[in-house]
N, C-alpha and C positions, 0 to 999 in steps of 0.2 A: 461142220460148219456149212455144209451145202444148204440144209434146210433154213439155217439162220440167214443165210444171204438171199434165199428166195422169199423171205418174209417181208412184206412191205413195211410192217411196223418196226422191225428190227432195223431195216435199212434206214428208216427215218430216224431212229433213235440213234444210229451210228453218226449221224450228223453232229452229235454232241462233240465228237473230237475232230470235227472237220478242219480245225487248224493244227491238228496233231497227227492222229493216225487213222481214225476210224473209217473214214470214207476213202481210204487209199485205193480200193479197188475201182473207184469211179473214175481215176484219172489215168492218162497214159503218157509216160515220159521216159527217161532213161532206165527206170526200174518198173518191172511189172509188179502185180501185187504179190506174187509168189517169191520173186526175188527180194522185195521189200520185207516180207515176213522172214525169209532165210536170213537176211542180214540182221534183223532185229533179234532173231534167235541166238546167232552167234555172238553179237556184242553183249547180249544179256548174260551169257556165260562168263564174259570178262567182267562185267559189272558187279556180279554177285560177291566175289572175293573182296572187291573194293568196299562193298557194303558191310561185310563183316569187320574189316579192319576200321572203317570209318565209325561205325557204331560203338565198337569197343574203345576205340581211341578218344572219341568225344565224350563218352561216359568217364574215362580216366581224367580227362581235362577238367570236367565239371567238378568231380570229387577233389581233385588237387587243388584247384583255385579256391574251392570252398574251404579247404584246410589252410591254405596260405592266407586267405582273408580277403574280403571284398571291401576293404577300407579305402583303397586307391582307386582313382577313376579308370586306370588302365587295366586293372584287374576285373573290375566290373565289365569293361568292354570285352575282354577276352572271355569271360564267363558267358556273356550274352552271344558272343560269336560262336562259342562252342554249342550252345543251346540251338542256335539257327542251323549250324552245320549238322548237328545230331538229326533234326527233323528233315533236313534236305537229303541226307543219306538214307534215312529210313524210307522217304517217299520214293526215291530213286531205286532202292533195293526191291520195294514192292512192285514198282513198274517193271523192273527187269524180270522179276520172279513171274510175272503174268505172261511173259513172252516165252517162257521155257515150255516146250511143247508138252512135257509130262503134266506140269501143273495146269496149263491151259485146257488140256483134255479133262482134267478132274474138275476145274472151277467152272467150265461151261455148263455143267450140270446144275449149277446153283446160280450163276449170273453170267451175263454176256461180257466176256473179259474185255474186248476191245473198246467198248463204250464206256464201262465202268472205270477202267483204269486211266482213261484220259482225264477224268475229274478227280479221282482219289490219288492218282500217281503223278500224271504230267503237270497239272495245274498246281498241285500242292508242292512239287519239287520246284517248279519255277517260282513260286511264291517265296519259298525260303532261300532259294538261291539269290533272289533280289535282296532279301534282308541281309544276307552275308555280304553281299557287295557294298551296301550302304554302311554297314558296321566297319568293314575293311577300310573303306573311304574315310570313315570318322576317325579310326584309330591313326591312319596315315596323316590326317590334318593335325590331330593332337600332337603327334610326335614332331611334326614340322614347326608347330608353335613352340614346342619345348626347346627347339634348336634356336629359333629366332628370339624368343622371350624366355629365357631359362628362369628368371627370377619371378615372372608373372604367370607362368603356365598352371601353377597349382591353385591360383586364384580364379583363372579363366575356366579350366576344366576341373571344377570341383565334383565330388562324388553325386551331389544332388543334381547338378546340371547334367552330368553324364547320363544318370538314370532317366532324366526326363527326355533327353534326345533319343536314347535307346527305346524308350516307351514309344515315342512318336514314330520311329522307324518301324517298329513292330506293328503298331496300330494301323499306320497308313498302308503298309504292304499287305497285311492281313485283310483290311477292309477291301482293297483292290482284288486280292486273291480269292476272296470269297464270292466274287461274282458268278464263278461256276456253279457254286451250290445254290445261288439264287435263280440261275437260268434253267437249272437241271432239276428233274425230279426222277426219282427211281421208282419204277413201277414193276409189278409182277406180270409176267407174260407166260401164257400156256404153250407148251411145246408138245405137239402130237408125237413127234419122234422120240422124245425123252419120256413122254407120258407123265409129265409133271410140270410144275411152273418154275421159272427162274426169273432173276431180276435183271432189268435192262434199264439204261439210263436214257431219258427222253428229254430233248430240249424243248422248253417253253418258248413260244414265239408270239410276239405282239410288236406293234410300232414303238411302243414305250421301252420295252425290253431290248429291242434291237438298237435303239438310239443309246441306251445306257451301255449296252455291250460294246459299240464302237467307241464310245468315250474311254471306257475302262481298258479296252484293247490298245488304245493309243498310248496311255500312260504306263501300260504294262510292257509295251514293246521297245521302241528305239530309245526314247528319253531315259527310261528306267535301266536300260543297258549302258548308254553311253556316258551319262553323268558320272556314276561311280567309277567306271573304267578310266575316264580321262583324269579325274581327280587322283586316283591311285597312281597313274603313270606320272603325273606331274610331281606329286609328293615323293614318289620314289626316286625319280631323277634328282630331285632337290637334296634328299637325304643321302643318296650315294655320293654325290659331289662333296657334301659337307662332311661325311665320315672319311672321304679320302684326304681331304685338306687337314681335317683334325688329326688323323694318323700321321701324315707327313709333319705337321707342326710338333707333335709330341716327340717324333723321332729326332727332330732337329735339337731338341733340348736334352737328349740322353748323351751320356758319356760313352766311350767305347765299351766300358764294362756293364752297360745296361742301367746305370744310375740316372739320376736327374741333374746331377752337377750341383745339388744343394747339400750342404753338410751342416751338422751341428744342431744337437738338441731339438728344440721346438720346431724349427724350420724342417728338420728331416721328418718329424712326426706329421706335420701338416702336409707335407709332401706324400707321405704314405696314405693319409686319409683322403687327399685329393686324387691320388691315383686309384684308390679303391672306388671312390664315387665315379670317376670317369670310366672305370672298367664296367660298373654296373650299367651306366648310361649307354656305353657302347654295346653291351649285350642286348639291352632293350632295343636299341636302334637296329641292331642286326636282325633281331627277331621280326621287328616291324617290316624291314626292307624284304626279308625272305618271304614273309607271309604275302607281301605286295606283289613280289616277282611271280610267286606260284599263282596268285589270283590273276595276274595279267595274262600269263600263259594259257590258263585254262578258261579264261573268260573272253579272250580275243576272238576265238572262232565263233562263239555265240553272237558277239557283236557284229562281226562281219556277216553272218547269216541272217540276222535281223535287218541289217542295212540293205542286203541284196533283195530280201523279201519286201522291204518298204519301197524300194526303187522299182522292182520289176513285179508287176502284178501276176505274171505267169508262174513265178517262182513263190507260190504260197500254198496253203493247204488245199485250197479248192481250185488251183490253177493247173496249167499244163504239166508243170514239173512238181506236182504235189507230193508224189512218193519220195522223190529225192529230198525235197525240203523236209518232210517228216523224218526221214532217216537221219539227215544231218542235225536236225533238232534233237533227236533221241541221243545222238552221239554227244552233243554239247551238253545234255543232261548228265552223261556219264563223266565228262570233264568237270562239271560242277561238283558231283559226288567225290571226284578225285581231289579236287581243291579242298573240299570240306574234310577229306580224310587225311590230308597231308600235315595238318597243323600239329599233331601229337609228335611227329618226328622233328618238326621245326622247333617245338618248345624243347624237346629232350636234347637237341643238338645246340641251341644257342642260350637257353635259359638255366643257369646253375642252380637257382633256387628251385625252379620247377623240377629239375632233374633230381634234386636232393629230396624234395618232398615226395616224389614219385617212389623213390627207393625206400623211404621210410614208411610209405603207405603199403607197399608190398611186403615189407618186413612185418608190419603189423598184421597183414592178412595171413602170413605163415604162422 
């Protein structure tokens, strides 16, 4: 890397990831450039197993919900969430792989890792983590409406409307996330040391592009992080309180033997049907709440990091504490991948239909 760092062209191209990693050696703060790379390497080893679990888990989720059926709006939302999670984990795994020394040494023969990964890894992971956040917020809102208006929720959240909202979420975030590929061009650079050419990412600059970059960066930063997080927190608190009250209310109607206190023919049958429906609703609500809690835990550090960066100019990619900001940012990407990898365990634990379908799927595979 010595020759790469001495090259003016490569140093200029490294500004591609100025808000992420690539010009880390230009700043001086709590972490030196060597310490920064060392920490990235160690956390990358931790991120790779998460990627393996996340990719395989989300593929299972996609196949399972396709087998269950996408006729209901909530199943469509879960399917879209798994698709976003899959690409988020893939991007994070690729980014982590690029910081493993053995792969970095190999890949630097063909492309400059630290500039290319900022576009193909960091920006892509950030884009799909935003999509995951908005879909999680949408699912939480749907469940809250089902609690407040149980008789009207099916007419409000139809499959067609859900597909439209999900298409808007994907289109909006992909349009904003594609700004990196608009501002960046990949060029071939001759290396006398390697006696060959390799690819570097070079940022295109002009007053129009810089203005466009600032607008997109604003929508991709604090509002994009805060809006879904606050929405999920409010909905989770509401659902948790409602579930607690509902559980206490049902217990108050049960007799000491676990019955409902209702006897006789049709009334008892209706009670069993009602109990079965309530159990399914309870399982669905628990799934939504658990997904939301995991999302809140994994997304809050990123929101705090973005808030501090928005308030303190020195704590940014090109500021005095740029190395620290970039490492914390990379760590929040790992949390995003962890959030995207956890849903398979949530569904298996809280969803009886999902669990039964997965068992049937693997029996067919055998």
